C-alpha positions in Angstrom: 2.8 -9.6 -22.2 5.3 -12.2 -23.0 6.6 -14.7 -20.6 9.5 -13.8 -18.9 12.6 -16.0 -18.6 13.8 -17.4 -14.8 16.7 -15.0 -15.3 14.4 -12.0 -15.7 12.4 -12.5 -12.9 15.4 -12.8 -10.8 16.4 -9.8 -12.2 13.4 -7.9 -11.6 13.3 -9.4 -8.2 16.5 -7.8 -7.6 15.8 -4.3 -8.7 12.5 -4.4 -6.8 14.1 -5.0 -3.7 17.0 -2.6 -4.3 14.4 0.1 -4.9 12.3 -1.1 -1.8 15.5 -0.7 0.1 16.4 2.5 -1.1 12.8 4.2 -0.3 13.1 2.9 3.1 16.6 4.6 3.4 15.7 7.6 1.8 12.7 8.0 3.9 14.5 7.5 7.2 17.2 10.0 6.2 14.7 12.7 5.2 12.8 12.0 8.6 16.4 12.8 10.4 17.4 15.8 8.5 17.3 19.0 10.1 17.7 20.9 7.3 14.6 21.6 5.2 16.5 21.5 1.6 18.2 18.1 2.5 14.9 17.0 4.1 13.0 17.6 0.5 15.9 15.9 -1.4 15.6 12.8 0.5 11.9 12.7 0.3 11.8 13.3 -3.2 14.4 10.4 -3.6 12.4 8.1 -1.8 9.2 9.1 -3.9 11.2 8.1 -7.3 12.8 4.6 -5.9 8.9 3.8 -4.7 7.5 4.8 -8.4 10.4 2.8 -10.0 9.5 -0.1 -7.8 5.9 0.3 -8.7 6.8 0.5 -12.6 8.6 -2.7 -12.5 6.2 -4.6 -10.7 3.7 -3.7 -13.8 6.1 -6.7 -15.5 4.8 -9.3 -13.0 1.0 -8.5 -13.3 
């Protein structure tokens, strides 16, 4: 892996934080949903956000 610049690290931090926020919000929406399809939609969105966060974090290791 090549070294990341400071700007690239800042961008990664920003993206990772955004995906973490999205994951938390989508989980909360899924838990509050009464409709099964809506609940499933938000649960999948939360899972996708977490996967994206984990993919980005691989650049930091």
